[in-house]
C-alpha positions as CSV (number, residue, x, y, z in Angstrom):
1,M,-8.8,19.9,-31.5
2,E,-7.8,20.9,-35.0
3,K,-4.1,20.5,-34.1
4,L,-4.8,17.0,-32.9
5,K,-6.7,16.1,-36.0
6,A,-4.0,17.5,-38.2
7,A,-1.3,15.7,-36.3
8,H,-3.2,12.4,-36.6
9,K,-3.7,12.8,-40.4
10,A,-0.1,13.8,-40.9
11,K,1.1,10.8,-39.0
12,L,-1.2,8.5,-41.1
13,V,0.2,10.0,-44.3
14,T,3.8,9.6,-43.1
15,Q,3.2,5.9,-42.1
16,A,1.6,5.2,-45.5
17,D,4.5,6.8,-47.3
18,E,7.0,4.8,-45.2
19,L,5.1,1.6,-45.9
20,L,5.0,2.4,-49.6
21,I,8.8,3.1,-49.7
22,R,9.6,-0.2,-47.8
23,S,7.3,-2.2,-50.1
24,T,8.9,-0.8,-53.2
25,K,12.4,-1.8,-52.1
26,P,13.2,-5.3,-53.5
27,G,14.5,-7.7,-51.0
28,S,14.5,-5.2,-48.2
29,L,14.2,-6.8,-44.8
30,S,14.9,-3.7,-42.8
31,T,12.5,-2.6,-40.1
32,S,12.2,0.7,-38.3
33,S,10.2,2.2,-35.6
34,S,8.4,5.5,-36.1
35,S,7.2,5.5,-32.5
36,V,9.3,5.5,-29.3
37,S,8.2,5.4,-25.7
38,L,10.1,7.9,-23.6
39,H,9.5,9.2,-20.1
40,K,7.9,12.5,-20.9
41,M,9.1,15.7,-19.3
42,A,5.4,16.4,-19.5
43,P,2.6,15.4,-22.2
44,S,-1.2,16.5,-22.6
45,H,-4.4,17.0,-24.3
46,R,-5.8,19.9,-26.3
47,G,-9.2,18.7,-27.2
48,M,-10.8,15.6,-28.8
49,T,-10.9,14.4,-32.3
50,Y,-14.2,13.4,-33.8
51,E,-13.1,9.8,-34.2
52,I,-12.2,7.8,-31.2
53,I,-8.7,6.4,-31.3
54,E,-8.6,3.4,-28.9
55,R,-4.9,2.7,-29.5
56,Q,-2.0,3.9,-31.4
57,P,-1.3,2.3,-34.8
58,E,0.8,-0.8,-34.3
59,V,4.5,-0.2,-35.1
60,E,7.6,-1.9,-34.0
61,D,9.1,-0.4,-30.9
62,D,12.7,-1.1,-29.8
63,G,12.0,0.3,-26.4
64,L,13.1,3.6,-24.8
65,T,15.1,6.0,-26.9
66,P,18.6,6.2,-25.3
67,L,19.8,9.7,-24.3
68,P,23.2,11.1,-24.9
69,S,25.5,9.8,-22.2
70,R,29.1,10.3,-23.4
71,W,31.3,11.4,-26.3
72,A,31.5,8.6,-28.9
73,E,34.8,7.0,-29.5
74,T,33.6,5.9,-32.9
75,D,32.5,9.4,-33.9
76,K,35.4,11.7,-33.3
77,N,38.3,13.3,-35.1
78,A,41.6,11.4,-34.7
79,G,43.2,14.5,-33.1
80,L,41.0,14.2,-30.0
81,E,41.3,12.0,-27.0
82,I,38.3,10.9,-24.9
83,S,38.5,9.9,-21.3
84,A,37.5,6.5,-20.1
85,D,34.2,7.6,-18.8
86,G,33.4,9.5,-22.0
87,Q,32.9,12.9,-20.3
88,D,36.2,14.7,-21.1
89,V,37.7,15.4,-24.5
90,K,41.1,16.8,-25.2
91,F,42.9,18.1,-28.3
92,V,46.1,16.0,-28.5
93,G,46.9,16.2,-32.2
94,P,49.0,18.8,-34.1
95,S,47.6,22.3,-34.3
96,K,45.2,22.9,-37.2
97,T,46.8,25.5,-39.3
98,L,44.3,25.9,-42.2
99,E,41.6,28.4,-41.7
100,H,38.6,26.1,-41.3
101,E,40.5,23.0,-40.2
102,A,39.6,21.7,-36.7
103,A,38.7,18.5,-34.8
104,A,35.2,17.7,-33.6
105,T,33.3,14.9,-31.9
106,R,29.7,13.9,-31.3
107,S,27.8,12.1,-28.5
108,D,26.8,8.5,-28.6
109,N,23.1,9.1,-29.0
110,L,20.8,11.7,-30.7
111,M,19.1,14.5,-28.9
112,P,15.6,13.0,-28.6
113,A,12.8,15.3,-30.0
114,Q,10.4,13.4,-27.8
115,C,11.8,15.2,-24.8
116,G,10.4,18.4,-26.1
117,L,13.3,20.4,-24.8
118,Y,16.8,18.9,-24.6
119,Y,19.8,20.6,-22.9
120,Y,23.4,19.8,-21.9
121,E,26.4,21.7,-20.6
122,V,30.1,21.9,-21.3
123,S,32.8,23.1,-18.9
124,I,35.8,24.7,-20.5
125,I,38.7,23.2,-18.5
126,S,41.2,24.8,-20.8
127,K,40.6,26.9,-23.9
128,G,44.0,26.0,-25.5
129,K,45.7,28.5,-27.6
130,D,43.4,31.2,-29.1
131,G,40.3,29.7,-27.5
132,M,38.8,28.5,-30.8
133,I,36.1,26.2,-29.4
134,G,32.6,25.5,-30.7
135,V,29.7,24.1,-28.7
136,G,26.5,23.0,-30.4
137,F,25.0,20.1,-32.3
138,S,25.3,18.4,-35.7
139,G,23.8,15.7,-37.8
140,A,25.6,12.4,-38.6
141,S,26.6,13.7,-42.0
142,A,28.5,16.7,-40.7
143,S,32.3,16.5,-41.1
144,L,34.4,16.1,-38.0
145,E,37.3,18.0,-39.6
146,K,35.8,21.4,-38.8
147,L,34.2,23.1,-35.9
148,P,30.4,22.6,-35.6
149,G,28.6,25.4,-37.4
150,W,31.3,25.5,-40.2
151,E,29.7,22.5,-41.9
152,P,26.3,21.8,-43.4
153,D,23.9,20.1,-40.9
154,S,25.7,21.7,-37.9
155,W,25.0,24.6,-35.6
156,A,27.3,26.1,-32.8
157,Y,28.3,29.0,-30.6
158,H,32.0,29.8,-30.9
159,G,34.1,31.0,-28.0
160,D,36.8,33.0,-29.8
161,D,34.4,35.6,-31.3
162,G,31.0,35.0,-29.6
163,K,29.3,34.3,-32.9
164,S,26.7,31.7,-33.8
165,F,27.3,29.6,-36.9
166,C,24.6,27.8,-38.8
167,A,25.2,25.2,-41.5
168,A,28.4,26.8,-43.0
169,T,26.9,30.3,-43.3
170,P,28.8,33.3,-42.1
171,G,28.8,33.8,-38.3
172,K,26.4,36.2,-36.7
173,P,27.0,38.2,-33.5
174,Y,25.3,36.3,-30.7
175,G,26.9,36.4,-27.2
176,P,30.0,37.1,-25.2
177,T,33.2,35.1,-25.9
178,F,34.0,32.3,-23.5
179,T,37.2,30.9,-22.1
180,S,38.8,28.6,-19.5
181,G,36.5,28.2,-16.4
182,D,33.3,29.0,-18.2
183,V,30.3,26.7,-18.5
184,I,28.5,26.8,-21.8
185,G,25.0,25.2,-22.1
186,C,23.2,24.2,-25.3
187,G,19.5,23.5,-25.7
188,I,16.9,22.8,-28.4
189,N,13.2,23.5,-27.9
190,F,11.8,21.0,-30.4
191,M,8.3,22.2,-30.0
192,K,9.2,25.8,-31.0
193,G,12.0,24.7,-33.4
194,S,14.6,27.0,-31.7
195,A,18.0,26.6,-30.1
196,F,19.6,28.6,-27.4
197,F,22.9,28.8,-25.4
198,T,23.7,29.7,-21.8
199,K,27.0,31.0,-20.3
200,N,27.7,30.3,-16.6
201,G,24.0,29.7,-16.0
202,V,22.8,32.8,-17.8
203,F,20.4,32.5,-20.8
204,Q,21.9,34.2,-23.9
205,G,18.8,34.1,-26.0
206,N,17.7,32.1,-29.0
207,A,20.5,31.6,-31.5
208,F,18.7,29.6,-34.2
209,R,15.1,29.3,-35.3
210,D,13.0,27.3,-37.8
211,L,14.7,24.0,-36.8
212,K,12.3,21.5,-38.3
213,D,12.6,17.7,-38.5
214,I,16.3,17.7,-37.4
215,K,18.1,14.6,-36.1
216,V,21.2,15.9,-34.3
217,Y,23.8,15.0,-31.7
218,P,25.5,17.2,-29.1
219,S,28.8,18.2,-30.7
220,V,31.9,20.1,-29.7
221,G,35.0,21.1,-31.7
222,M,38.4,22.6,-31.0
223,K,41.4,23.8,-33.1
224,R,44.5,24.2,-30.9
225,P,46.6,21.9,-28.6
226,H,45.8,21.7,-24.9
227,A,42.1,22.5,-25.3
228,H,40.1,20.4,-22.8
229,L,36.4,20.2,-22.3
230,S,34.2,18.2,-19.9
231,V,30.5,17.5,-20.6
232,N,27.5,17.1,-18.4
233,F,24.7,15.2,-20.1
234,G,22.5,15.4,-16.9
235,Q,24.7,13.1,-14.7
236,R,25.1,16.2,-12.4
237,P,22.9,19.2,-11.7
238,F,23.1,21.9,-14.4
239,L,24.3,25.4,-13.7
240,F,21.4,26.8,-15.7
241,D,17.9,26.3,-14.2
242,I,16.5,24.2,-17.1
243,D,13.6,22.9,-15.0
244,R,12.2,26.4,-14.7
245,M,12.2,26.8,-18.5
246,V,10.5,23.4,-18.9
247,S,7.9,24.5,-16.2
248,R,7.1,27.7,-18.2
249,E,6.6,25.7,-21.4
250,R,4.4,23.3,-19.5
251,Q,2.3,26.0,-17.9
252,S,1.7,27.7,-21.2
253,I,0.3,24.5,-22.6
254,I,-1.8,23.9,-19.5
255,D,-3.2,27.4,-19.8
256,E,-4.1,26.7,-23.4
257,I,-5.8,23.4,-22.3
258,N,-7.8,25.3,-19.6
259,A,-8.9,27.9,-22.2
260,A,-10.2,25.2,-24.6
261,D,-13.9,25.5,-25.4
262,V,-15.7,22.2,-24.8
263,S,-19.2,23.4,-25.8
264,N,-18.8,21.9,-29.3
265,L,-18.1,18.5,-27.7
266,H,-21.3,18.5,-25.6
267,P,-23.5,21.5,-26.5
268,A,-25.8,21.2,-23.6
269,L,-23.2,21.4,-20.9
270,N,-20.4,23.8,-20.0
271,K,-17.0,22.6,-18.8
272,D,-18.0,22.3,-15.1
273,E,-21.3,20.6,-15.9
274,L,-19.5,18.1,-18.3
275,C,-17.0,17.2,-15.6
276,K,-19.8,16.5,-13.1
277,A,-21.7,14.5,-15.6
278,L,-18.7,12.3,-16.2
279,V,-18.2,11.8,-12.5
280,A,-21.9,10.9,-11.9
281,Q,-21.8,8.4,-14.8
282,Y,-18.6,6.9,-13.5
283,L,-20.0,6.4,-10.0
284,S,-23.2,4.9,-11.2
285,H,-21.5,2.7,-13.8
286,D,-19.0,1.2,-11.4
287,G,-21.6,0.4,-8.7
288,Y,-20.8,3.1,-6.2
289,V,-24.5,3.5,-5.5
290,E,-24.3,5.4,-2.2
291,T,-21.5,7.6,-3.3
292,A,-23.4,8.4,-6.5
293,R,-26.5,9.4,-4.5
294,A,-24.4,11.6,-2.1
295,F,-22.7,13.2,-5.1
296,A,-26.2,13.9,-6.7
297,S,-27.4,15.5,-3.5
298,E,-24.4,17.7,-3.3
299,V,-24.8,18.9,-6.9
300,R,-28.5,19.6,-6.3
301,A,-27.7,21.5,-3.1
302,E,-25.1,23.6,-5.0
303,A,-27.7,24.3,-7.7
304,T,-30.2,25.4,-5.1
305,T,-27.7,27.8,-3.5
306,L,-26.7,29.3,-6.8
307,R,-30.0,29.4,-8.7
308,G,-32.7,28.8,-6.0
309,S,-33.8,25.5,-7.6
310,P,-32.3,22.0,-7.4
311,E,-33.1,21.4,-11.0
312,S,-30.2,21.6,-13.4
313,K,-29.1,20.4,-16.9
314,L,-27.4,17.4,-15.0
315,E,-30.7,15.9,-13.8
316,G,-30.6,13.2,-16.3
317,Y,-27.1,12.1,-15.1
318,L,-28.0,12.5,-11.4
319,S,-31.2,10.6,-11.2
320,M,-30.6,7.3,-9.4
321,E,-33.6,5.0,-10.0
322,E,-33.7,1.8,-8.0
323,D,-31.0,-0.1,-9.9
324,H,-30.9,-3.7,-8.5
325,D,-27.9,-4.5,-10.7
326,A,-26.0,-1.6,-9.4
327,M,-26.6,-2.6,-5.8
328,N,-25.7,-6.2,-6.6
329,R,-22.5,-5.1,-8.2
330,Q,-21.8,-2.9,-5.3
331,Q,-22.1,-5.9,-2.9
332,I,-19.7,-8.0,-5.0
333,R,-17.2,-5.2,-5.3
334,T,-17.3,-4.5,-1.5
335,A,-16.7,-8.2,-0.8
336,I,-13.6,-8.2,-3.0
337,L,-12.3,-5.0,-1.6
338,D,-12.8,-6.4,1.9
339,G,-10.7,-9.5,0.9
340,D,-13.7,-11.8,1.2
341,I,-13.3,-13.6,-2.1
342,D,-15.6,-16.6,-1.3
343,K,-18.4,-14.2,-0.6
344,A,-17.8,-12.4,-3.9
345,V,-17.9,-15.7,-5.8
346,K,-21.1,-16.8,-4.1
347,L,-22.8,-13.5,-4.8
348,T,-21.7,-13.6,-8.4
349,H,-23.0,-17.1,-8.9
350,A,-26.3,-16.0,-7.2
351,F,-26.9,-12.8,-9.2
352,Y,-25.1,-13.6,-12.5
353,P,-24.7,-17.4,-12.8
354,Q,-23.1,-17.3,-16.3
355,V,-20.5,-14.6,-15.8
356,L,-17.7,-16.6,-14.2
357,Q,-18.4,-19.5,-16.6
358,D,-18.1,-17.2,-19.6
359,N,-15.1,-15.4,-18.2
360,P,-12.6,-18.1,-16.9
361,Q,-9.8,-15.6,-16.7
362,I,-11.8,-13.6,-14.2
363,Y,-12.6,-16.7,-12.2
364,F,-8.9,-17.7,-12.2
365,K,-7.9,-14.2,-10.8
366,L,-10.5,-14.6,-8.1
367,R,-9.2,-18.0,-7.0
368,C,-5.6,-16.7,-7.0
369,R,-6.7,-13.7,-5.0
370,K,-8.1,-16.0,-2.4
371,F,-4.7,-17.6,-2.0
372,I,-3.1,-14.2,-1.6
373,E,-5.7,-13.2,1.0
374,M,-4.8,-16.4,2.9
375,M,-1.1,-15.3,2.7
376,R,-2.2,-11.9,4.0
377,Q,-3.7,-13.5,7.1
378,S,-0.5,-15.4,7.7
379,T,1.3,-12.0,8.0
380,D,-1.1,-11.1,10.8
381,F,0.4,-13.9,12.8
382,L,3.8,-12.6,12.0
383,D,2.9,-9.3,13.4
384,I,1.8,-10.9,16.7
385,S,5.2,-12.8,16.7
386,T,6.9,-9.6,17.7
387,S,5.5,-10.2,21.2
388,K,5.0,-13.9,21.1
389,E,7.6,-16.6,20.3
390,I,6.6,-19.2,17.8
391,K,7.1,-22.6,19.2
392,S,6.7,-24.6,16.1
393,T,9.0,-27.4,15.3
394,T,8.8,-26.9,11.6
395,R,8.9,-23.1,11.2
396,N,10.7,-21.4,14.0
397,G,11.1,-17.9,12.4
398,H,12.9,-19.3,9.4
399,S,11.8,-20.2,5.9
400,T,10.5,-23.7,5.4
401,A,11.8,-23.4,1.8
402,V,8.5,-24.6,0.4
403,S,9.0,-25.1,-3.3
404,D,6.5,-25.0,-6.1
405,D,6.5,-28.8,-6.0
406,D,4.8,-28.7,-2.6
407,F,1.7,-27.4,-4.4
408,E,1.6,-30.3,-6.8
409,P,-2.0,-31.7,-6.9
410,D,-0.9,-35.3,-6.5
411,M,0.6,-34.8,-3.1
412,D,-1.9,-36.1,-0.6
413,L,-4.7,-34.4,-2.4
414,D,-7.2,-37.0,-1.3
415,E,-6.1,-37.0,2.3
416,P,-7.5,-34.4,4.7
417,I,-4.8,-32.3,6.4
418,T,-4.6,-33.3,10.0
419,A,-3.6,-30.7,12.6
420,K,-1.4,-31.6,15.5
421,D,-4.5,-31.9,17.7
422,G,-5.8,-34.7,15.4
423,G,-8.6,-32.5,14.0
424,H,-9.4,-32.0,10.4
425,H,-9.5,-28.7,8.6
426,N,-10.9,-27.6,5.3
427,N,-10.1,-24.5,3.2
428,D,-12.8,-22.5,5.0
429,D,-11.0,-22.7,8.3
430,W,-8.6,-20.0,7.3
431,D,-11.0,-17.1,7.5
432,R,-12.3,-18.1,10.9
433,M,-8.9,-18.0,12.7
434,D,-8.7,-15.3,15.3
435,T,-5.3,-13.7,15.1
436,E,-6.3,-11.0,17.7
437,E,-7.0,-13.6,20.4
438,S,-4.7,-13.4,23.5
439,I,-3.3,-17.0,23.6
440,G,-0.3,-18.8,24.9
441,G,2.7,-19.4,22.7
442,D,2.0,-23.1,22.2
443,T,-1.6,-22.5,21.1
444,W,-0.6,-19.5,18.9
445,G,2.1,-21.6,17.2
446,L,-0.4,-24.4,16.6
447,K,-2.9,-22.1,15.0
448,Y,-0.2,-20.5,12.8
449,Q,1.0,-24.0,11.7
450,T,-2.6,-25.0,11.0
451,L,-3.1,-21.9,8.8
452,L,0.1,-22.7,6.8
453,E,-1.2,-26.3,6.2
454,V,-4.6,-24.9,5.1
455,I,-2.8,-22.5,2.7
456,I,-0.7,-25.4,1.2
457,R,-3.9,-27.5,0.8
458,Y,-5.6,-24.7,-1.0
459,G,-2.6,-24.2,-3.2
460,Q,-2.6,-27.8,-4.2
461,E,-6.3,-27.7,-5.0
462,L,-5.8,-24.5,-7.0
463,K,-3.1,-26.1,-9.2
464,H,-5.3,-29.2,-9.6
465,E,-8.3,-27.2,-10.7
466,F,-6.3,-25.4,-13.5
467,K,-4.0,-28.4,-14.3
468,D,-5.2,-28.5,-17.9
469,D,-4.5,-24.8,-18.6
470,R,-0.9,-24.7,-20.0
471,S,-0.9,-21.0,-20.8
472,K,2.1,-18.9,-19.8
473,H,-0.2,-16.5,-17.9
474,V,-1.4,-19.3,-15.6
475,K,2.1,-20.7,-15.1
476,D,3.6,-17.3,-14.3
477,T,0.9,-16.4,-11.9
478,F,1.3,-19.7,-10.0
479,T,5.1,-19.1,-9.8
480,D,4.5,-15.5,-8.5
481,I,1.9,-16.3,-5.8
482,F,3.4,-19.6,-4.6
483,S,6.9,-18.1,-4.3
484,M,5.8,-16.0,-1.4
485,F,5.5,-19.1,0.7
486,S,9.3,-19.6,0.7
487,Y,9.9,-16.4,2.7
488,P,9.6,-16.0,6.5
489,D,7.7,-12.8,5.8
490,P,5.8,-12.9,2.5
491,R,5.6,-9.1,2.5
492,K,9.4,-9.0,2.0
493,S,9.3,-11.4,-1.0
494,P,9.7,-10.1,-4.6
495,Q,6.0,-10.5,-5.0
496,G,5.1,-8.9,-1.7
497,K,3.3,-6.1,-3.4
498,L,0.5,-8.5,-4.3
499,L,-0.4,-8.6,-0.6
500,E,-1.3,-4.9,-0.6
501,S,-5.0,-4.2,-0.3
502,E,-4.8,-1.9,-3.4
503,Q,-4.2,-5.0,-5.5
504,R,-7.8,-6.1,-4.9
505,V,-9.0,-3.2,-7.0
506,P,-8.1,-4.6,-10.4
507,V,-9.8,-7.8,-9.6
508,A,-13.0,-6.0,-8.5
509,E,-12.9,-3.8,-11.6
510,G,-12.3,-6.8,-13.9
511,L,-15.3,-8.7,-12.5
512,N,-17.5,-5.6,-12.6
513,S,-16.7,-5.1,-16.3
514,A,-17.5,-8.7,-17.1
515,I,-20.9,-8.3,-15.3
516,L,-21.6,-5.1,-17.2
517,V,-20.8,-6.8,-20.6
518,S,-23.1,-9.7,-19.6
519,L,-25.9,-7.1,-19.1
520,G,-25.3,-5.6,-22.5
521,K,-23.6,-2.5,-21.1
522,S,-20.3,-0.9,-21.8
523,S,-17.4,-2.4,-19.8
524,S,-15.9,1.1,-19.3
525,T,-17.2,4.5,-18.4
526,A,-17.1,7.6,-20.5
527,L,-14.5,9.1,-18.2
528,E,-12.2,6.0,-18.6
529,R,-12.5,6.2,-22.4
530,L,-11.8,9.9,-22.3
531,Y,-8.7,9.3,-20.3
532,K,-7.4,6.6,-22.6
533,Q,-8.1,8.6,-25.7
534,T,-6.4,11.6,-24.2
535,V,-3.2,9.6,-23.4
536,V,-3.1,8.2,-27.0
537,L,-3.6,11.6,-28.6
538,V,-1.0,13.2,-26.4
539,D,1.5,10.5,-27.3
540,M,0.9,11.1,-30.9
541,I,1.6,14.9,-30.7
542,S,4.7,14.3,-28.6
543,E,6.7,12.1,-31.0
544,D,8.4,14.9,-32.9
545,G,8.8,17.3,-29.9
546,G,5.3,18.7,-30.1
547,P,3.3,20.1,-27.2
548,G,2.5,16.7,-25.9
549,S,6.2,16.3,-24.9
550,F,5.7,18.7,-22.0
551,I,2.6,17.2,-20.4
552,N,2.2,13.9,-18.6
553,V,-1.5,13.1,-18.2
554,R,-1.1,11.0,-15.1
555,N,1.2,13.5,-13.4
556,L,-1.2,16.3,-14.3
557,L,-4.1,14.6,-12.7
558,Q,-2.1,13.7,-9.6
559,S,-0.9,17.3,-9.2
560,S,-4.5,18.5,-9.6
561,R,-5.7,16.1,-6.9
562,K,-3.0,17.2,-4.5
563,S,-3.9,20.9,-5.0
564,L,-7.6,20.1,-4.3
565,Q,-6.6,18.3,-1.1
566,Q,-4.6,21.2,0.2
């Protein structure tokens, strides 16, 4: 907890200093980002700060930090030649005769500290004469006229004498020499501030320590003709088992997390009791009434087995009084999760008349979800078509190429859709169509065509209802959901994922939150807020290669769930 608090304060101070520096530069229009979003090798949580941080401070973000991918043509000595793919580098210039004269190159991008641990490998295709080759890393200011390690702001392992060289200081004995056919790896552990090398997949130990706040590139150098190196920046499997090293670092952080004392966060409960309290509150809050009661019974049974009494410190969290609002919300949630949007809307109007009126964005999502559910039912007919031939003159297994214009509200909006049998259908017909019925091809095709007409009608009405809303969100949503109609099988369209039943969950949660707010309650549970705060804090302590770089909260929870299921 203290580490997180200190990291947060340090970041705020740094941001304030940067802001002051920028504001004191006259005419400066430069912008920079102090935060990047990288796929973490693994980020996590070591406690909670006393202040809740809902989101990270807003800073400009240019996107993902690029990883080194090749040797840079624009950052090399003139005596070197780089292959077209940027992986190989050869010494093609005259031999460097002066003692510290050489030729070096750097990669196209920095070694990102946000990875926590960065590693690459170099294959020695040919050592050239004398084998004077250096593999390591350097900053942008280091000269390319010398081997890395012979210049300030550079570090390297040299093949001719096996020494490690740091920022122009005399070399120190480090490892064995290396030559043609060897593979040399170089890695930096930004969390520990150390660097190491490997030879042919064997760890040679830490070569440098106390590497703080460095911004460096992978770098190699050579001194004699015919030297030839090939780099692997992760495009191929490494010879050294770097994943095992990352796993060890991750496990050490997880062990520290598990050893954290939470008693100061909630004095009345230990870690196990706190987790159960969070789960109980989550179930009750989100309207899982029956599940909450079953959970409470299980906790009491466990307490009876262990202590001979059902009473426990958790009783205040487990007691489920007759909560009509919770049961109402459960009915609404169940209707949405079952795909019965009309029922959910009717129940919401009956129990909470103002909610949809006060939350038009929720109402819009519900209406769009109904269109998606209608498209879902059309796919049930498609499944039957594997054994029955569609005998429809307008859609015989091919796309009708229905465009967005077919959903324009001025197209026959006032005319009822007439089926081939002369009957009229309204938008409620869709959920009464029996797709499981054993029927002949002609009747089946007629029902399928009728459903498509009902869907088009509903789409027209949906656009008409929201015709005055010119927001980008509404426009994009209509484009996404209506585009599915142009595919023979909507499930294979780019938006086919919307048809999955899991996509009902965000709609149900959004409506549930709106109802809770209308009742004067929090829209989110303590467990949800804890998760969000943890993610933010972990990101904060991962920016400079801290322990957060090795833990991914989502992956950690998923792996824990899998282990419990086994």
